[in-house]
C-alpha positions in Angstrom: -73.6 65.7 254.3 -74.3 68.4 255.5 -72.5 70.5 258.4 -74.1 72.3 261.3 -73.1 76.2 261.6 -70.2 76.8 264.2 -68.8 73.6 263.2 -65.8 72.5 261.8 -65.4 70.0 258.7 -63.8 66.9 259.8 -62.9 64.6 256.9 -62.3 60.7 258.2 -59.3 58.4 256.3 -62.4 56.4 254.6 -63.6 59.2 253.2 -60.5 61.1 252.5 -59.1 57.5 250.4 -62.7 57.1 248.6 -62.2 61.2 248.0 -58.5 60.0 245.7 -59.8 57.1 244.1 -63.1 58.0 243.2 -64.4 58.5 240.6 -61.9 57.1 237.5 -59.1 54.9 237.0 -57.1 54.1 240.0 -53.6 55.7 239.4 -51.1 53.8 240.9 -48.9 55.7 243.4 -45.2 56.6 241.8 -43.3 57.3 245.1 -44.0 56.7 248.3 -41.9 60.3 249.0 -44.7 62.5 246.7 -46.6 62.3 250.3 -43.4 64.0 251.3 -42.3 66.5 249.1 -39.0 68.3 249.6 -39.3 71.1 247.4 -36.1 72.7 246.1 -35.5 76.4 246.5 -36.4 77.2 242.9 -39.9 75.6 243.0 -43.2 77.4 243.4 -44.7 77.8 247.4 -47.6 76.0 247.5 -50.5 78.7 247.8 -53.6 77.3 250.7 -56.2 78.9 247.2 -55.1 77.6 243.6 -57.1 79.1 241.3 -58.8 76.5 240.4 -59.9 75.2 243.3 -63.5 76.8 244.7 -62.6 77.9 248.0 -65.3 77.4 250.6 -65.7 78.9 253.5 -68.5 77.4 256.4 -70.2 80.0 258.6 -68.2 79.0 261.7 -64.8 80.0 259.3 -63.6 76.5 258.7 -62.7 75.6 255.4 -64.6 73.4 252.9 -63.8 69.7 251.8 -62.3 70.7 248.5 -59.5 72.6 250.3 -59.1 69.6 252.7 -58.8 67.1 249.9 -55.8 70.0 248.2 -53.8 69.6 251.2 -53.8 66.5 252.6 -53.2 64.7 249.3 -50.7 64.8 247.1 -52.1 63.4 244.7 -55.3 64.8 244.3 -54.4 66.6 241.3 -54.4 62.8 239.5 -57.8 62.0 240.9 -59.8 65.0 240.1 -57.8 65.8 236.6 -57.1 68.9 237.4 -55.0 71.2 235.2 -53.7 73.3 237.4 -53.1 71.6 240.3 -51.1 68.9 238.2 -48.7 71.2 237.5 -48.2 71.7 241.5 -47.6 67.8 241.6 -44.7 67.4 238.9 -43.1 70.6 240.1 -43.0 68.1 243.4 -41.9 65.7 242.2 -38.9 67.1 239.7 -37.8 68.6 243.3 -37.8 65.2 245.1 -35.7 63.7 242.1 -33.3 66.9 242.1 -32.4 66.3 246.2 -32.7 62.9 246.4 -29.1 61.2 247.2 -30.0 57.5 247.0 -29.1 57.2 243.1 -25.2 57.7 241.7 -26.4 58.7 238.4 -28.1 61.8 239.8 -24.4 62.4 241.7 -21.4 65.0 240.1 -18.1 63.9 241.6 -17.3 67.3 239.9 -14.1 67.7 236.9 -10.1 68.0 237.0 -8.1 70.6 235.1 -4.4 69.6 234.5 -1.4 70.0 232.2 1.0 67.0 230.7 4.8 67.2 228.9 7.2 64.8 228.7 10.6 65.7 228.1 12.8 63.6 226.1 16.1 64.9 226.6 15.7 64.5 230.4 13.3 61.8 230.6 10.8 63.4 232.7 7.1 63.8 232.8 5.7 67.0 234.0 2.5 66.6 235.2 0.7 70.4 236.4 -2.6 69.9 238.5 -4.1 73.7 238.1 -7.8 73.3 239.3 -10.7 71.4 240.3 -14.4 72.5 240.0 -17.5 71.0 242.0 -16.3 68.6 244.2 -18.7 66.3 245.9 -19.2 67.4 249.6 -17.6 65.5 251.6 -17.8 66.9 255.2 -20.3 68.4 257.5 -20.0 71.6 256.5 -20.8 70.9 252.9 -17.1 71.6 251.7 -14.1 69.0 251.1 -10.1 69.6 251.4 -9.1 67.7 248.7 -5.5 66.8 247.3 -4.9 65.1 244.1 -2.5 61.8 244.2 -1.0 60.0 240.9 0.1 57.3 240.2 1.2 55.3 236.9 -0.3 51.8 235.7 1.2 49.3 235.9 3.4 50.0 238.4 3.6 49.6 242.5 1.7 52.1 243.7 3.6 53.2 246.8 7.1 53.1 244.9 5.5 56.1 242.3 2.7 58.0 244.5 3.0 62.1 243.8 0.7 64.0 245.9 -0.4 67.6 245.9 -0.6 70.1 248.8 -4.2 69.9 250.7 -6.9 72.6 249.9 -9.0 73.7 252.9 -12.6 74.2 253.1 -12.9 74.7 249.1 -15.4 72.6 246.6 -13.2 74.2 243.4 -9.6 74.3 245.2 -7.0 76.1 242.8 -3.1 74.2 243.6 -1.4 75.3 239.9 1.3 72.5 241.5 3.9 70.6 239.5 4.8 67.4 239.8 7.5 65.6 238.4 8.3 61.7 236.9 12.0 61.3 236.3 13.0 58.4 234.4 10.3 57.9 232.3 11.0 56.6 228.8 9.6 56.7 226.0 8.2 52.6 226.2 7.0 54.2 229.4 4.7 57.0 227.1 3.4 54.3 224.7 2.3 51.7 227.6 1.7 53.7 230.9 -1.5 55.4 231.8 -1.8 57.9 234.5 -4.1 58.0 237.2 -5.4 61.5 238.8 -7.2 60.0 242.0 -8.7 63.3 244.1 -9.3 62.8 247.8 -10.8 64.2 251.0 -8.2 64.6 253.6 -9.6 63.6 257.5 -7.1 64.1 260.1 -9.7 62.1 262.9 -11.0 59.4 260.1 -8.8 57.7 257.0 -9.5 59.7 254.1 -12.5 60.0 251.4 -12.0 58.8 247.8 -14.3 61.2 245.8 -13.6 60.8 242.3 -10.5 59.7 239.8 -9.1 60.0 236.3 -7.1 58.0 233.7 -5.4 59.4 231.0 -3.3 57.1 228.5 -0.4 58.8 228.0 0.6 57.9 224.8 -1.8 60.9 223.8 0.8 63.1 225.2 3.3 63.7 222.2 7.3 64.8 223.3 8.1 68.3 224.1 4.5 69.3 223.8 2.6 70.4 226.8 -1.7 68.8 226.3 -3.7 70.2 228.4 -6.9 67.8 229.9 -10.2 69.1 231.3 -11.9 66.0 232.7 -14.7 64.5 234.4 -13.5 62.9 237.7 -15.4 59.0 237.5 -15.7 55.7 240.0 -13.2 53.6 239.8 -13.9 50.8 237.5 -15.8 47.8 239.2 -14.4 44.7 239.8 -16.6 42.1 238.3 -18.4 39.9 241.3 -18.3 35.6 240.5 -21.1 35.5 242.9 -23.2 37.2 240.5 -22.4 35.8 237.5 -23.0 31.8 236.2 -20.9 28.8 236.0 -19.4 29.5 232.8 -19.1 33.2 233.4 -17.5 32.7 236.5 -14.7 30.2 235.2 -14.2 32.9 232.1 -13.7 35.5 235.1 -11.3 33.2 236.8 -9.2 32.5 233.9 -9.0 36.2 233.1 -8.1 36.8 236.2 -5.6 34.7 236.5 -3.9 36.1 233.0 -4.0 39.3 234.2 -1.9 38.4 237.5 1.0 37.3 234.6 0.7 40.0 233.0 1.1 42.4 235.7 3.8 39.9 237.6 5.8 40.1 233.9 5.2 43.6 234.4 6.4 44.7 237.6 8.9 46.6 238.5 10.8 47.7 241.3 12.2 50.9 240.3 14.4 53.3 238.0 18.1 53.5 237.5 19.9 56.3 235.9 23.2 54.4 234.7 26.2 56.3 233.2 28.8 54.1 231.5 32.3 55.5 230.0 35.0 53.5 228.4 38.2 55.8 229.2 41.3 54.9 226.9 44.9 55.1 228.3 45.3 58.8 227.0 42.3 59.9 228.0 43.2 58.6 231.2 45.5 61.1 232.5 47.2 59.1 235.4 50.8 58.1 234.1 51.4 55.5 236.5 48.1 53.5 234.8 49.5 51.9 231.6 45.8 50.3 230.3 42.1 52.2 230.2 39.2 50.7 232.0 35.5 51.2 232.4 34.2 53.9 234.6 30.6 53.5 236.0 28.5 56.9 237.4 25.2 55.6 239.3 23.4 58.6 239.6 20.1 57.6 241.0 17.3 55.7 241.5 13.4 56.8 241.5 10.1 55.2 242.0 11.5 52.1 244.4 9.6 49.6 245.5 9.4 50.3 249.2 10.4 47.4 251.5 10.0 49.1 255.5 7.4 49.5 257.2 7.1 52.7 257.3 6.6 52.8 253.7 10.3 54.0 252.1 13.2 52.3 252.0 17.5 52.7 252.6 18.9 51.6 249.6 22.2 51.4 248.4 23.6 50.3 244.7 26.2 47.6 244.1 28.1 46.6 241.3 30.1 43.8 240.5 32.1 42.9 236.5 31.4 39.6 236.3 33.0 37.2 235.7 34.9 38.1 238.9 37.7 35.4 239.9 39.6 37.6 242.4 36.3 39.0 243.9 37.5 42.1 243.4 34.9 43.9 241.1 32.7 44.7 244.0 31.8 48.4 244.9 29.1 50.1 246.9 27.5 53.4 247.1 26.5 55.0 250.5 23.4 53.9 252.3 20.6 56.9 251.8 17.8 56.5 254.5 14.1 56.6 254.4 14.2 57.4 250.1 12.1 56.5 247.3 13.9 58.3 245.0 17.7 58.2 246.2 19.9 60.3 244.9 24.0 59.1 245.0 26.5 60.8 242.5 29.1 57.7 242.8 31.4 57.1 239.9 33.6 53.4 240.0 36.4 52.6 237.9 37.2 49.4 237.0 41.0 49.2 235.1 40.6 46.9 232.2 41.5 46.8 228.1 38.5 47.1 225.7 39.0 43.5 224.5 38.3 42.4 228.0 35.4 44.0 229.0 33.5 43.1 225.7 33.0 39.1 227.5 32.2 40.9 230.6 28.9 41.8 232.3 27.9 44.8 234.6 26.0 43.3 236.9 24.1 46.5 239.0 21.7 45.5 242.1 19.6 47.6 244.9 19.7 46.7 247.7 17.6 47.9 251.3 19.9 48.5 253.8 18.6 46.7 257.3 20.4 46.9 261.0 21.0 43.4 262.6 19.4 41.5 259.5 19.6 40.2 255.6 19.1 43.4 253.6 16.2 43.1 251.3 16.7 43.1 247.3 14.9 45.5 245.7 16.0 44.9 242.2 18.7 44.6 239.5 20.2 44.8 235.9 22.9 43.0 233.8 24.8 44.9 230.7 26.7 43.1 228.5 26.9 41.5 225.1 24.0 39.4 225.3 21.6 41.2 227.6 18.6 42.9 225.5 16.5 46.2 224.8 17.8 49.1 226.8 20.4 47.0 228.6 22.0 45.8 225.4 22.6 49.4 223.9 23.4 51.2 226.7 26.3 48.8 226.9 27.0 48.7 222.7 27.0 52.4 222.6 29.4 52.5 225.7 32.0 50.1 223.8 31.6 51.6 220.3 32.5 55.5 221.7 35.3 55.3 223.9 35.6 58.3 225.8 31.9 59.5 225.6 30.1 59.2 228.4 26.7 57.6 227.9 23.5 58.0 230.0 20.6 55.8 230.1 17.5 55.0 232.7 16.9 51.2 233.1 14.2 49.6 234.7 15.1 47.5 238.1 13.7 43.4 237.2 12.2 41.8 240.5 14.9 38.8 239.6 18.1 37.8 241.8 20.9 37.9 240.0 23.0 34.4 240.9 25.9 34.3 243.4 24.8 37.7 245.0 25.7 38.2 248.0 23.6 40.2 251.3 25.9 41.9 252.6 
C-alpha cells in the first residue's frame, strides 16, 4: 500500500482487526475493559512513541501505520510480540484490577481496635472502643461518619445495644470511649459473644453498615484487660434454600428450626439485681416487732426487653411472698419512664420467722406500665428451696447467713408465673 505525499494515513476497521490477529495465533481478550484502560495514579504514562516501536513520519506530517496501530489497540503487544509494549499492557491490567469495585475480594472494610475488661466483683464488662483505620468510604465526598454499635449474642438486640458517638468525615476515627454492660455473670462470659458493628450515620437516609467483628467473651480473663485489633468483616451469609437441592433444603429447614428452638430457650428479657437479707429480732432494732423478717432490695434492672413502639419501656417491679393466703404480700416499686436500664433502689420488708421463710417462695416480676390498658409482662424470677441455679444459690445464701446482705444478678425469663395479676 502506497501513501501519496500530503495525504494523512487512514486505517479501516477491517485492516485494524487483520493487524491484531495476523500473523500468529489468535489471543483471547481477557476483559472488555482492556480497551478502556483506567490507569492508577502510580502507573507510568503512556508514551506515544515506545522505544521499540518505529515511528515513520510521512512527508505530510502524518504518523505511520505502526504508531496508529499502537494507539488504537491495547492488545497490539500480544499480536506483535514486542517486549516493551507487553510491559505496558501488563501495567494497564494491574491498574484495572486495583481500581475496579465490582468484586468484594478487592474491597477493604477497615480495622477496629478495642479493649475488653470483665470485673468479677461488680459483674460489669467494660468495652473501650479506641479507633478504626482504613474504613470503607460511604459518602459522596469519599469519607464516612462512623460510629460503633455493641450487641451481646444471643440476646435481644434492642435490649443490650450500646452505641458510641459519631465521628464526622473520617475514615480513621478515634473514639476512646468506654461502654459498660452491667449484670454480666461468669456464665455469660463463657457462652456469649460480643458483636461490634461499624456503621455510617446518614441524617437524610437510613444508616449504612460498614463491617463487623465478633469476639467470644470466653477469651477475656476476669479482672484483666485484653486488647483486640481485628479486621472488619461482612456479616455471615444466610443460606438460601433456592440454591440447594431437595435433601439440603430439608436439612437446612431442620437446622433452622432447631436453632430457633435453642434461641427461644435462651431468650432473655433482661437482668435484675436483687438483694436479700434476713434480719433476726435482735438485729431489727425495733422493740415493737417481736419477730424477724426478710428484707428484699430491688436495686436495678439492665437490658430489659423493649415493649413500647419507641424502643423503650416504662418498667416497674412487683414482688410476692407465696403462698399468700391473705393476699397482703404484694409490694410494688415506682415506675421509671422510658428506659431499659432503670434504677429503683427500693427495699421491702416481710415480717416472718426463719422456719416459715424456708417454706415460702419469693416471686419477682418486671412489668411495662401502659396507661389505659393492661400492663405488659417483661420477665420474672422465682426464688425458693425448689429453684435451680443462681436463684437457688441466692435463696440458700440468705437463709444460711442471717443478718448478711446478699446481692446477685438474675436473668429474667419470659415465662409468666401463675396467678399473677396485671395490675
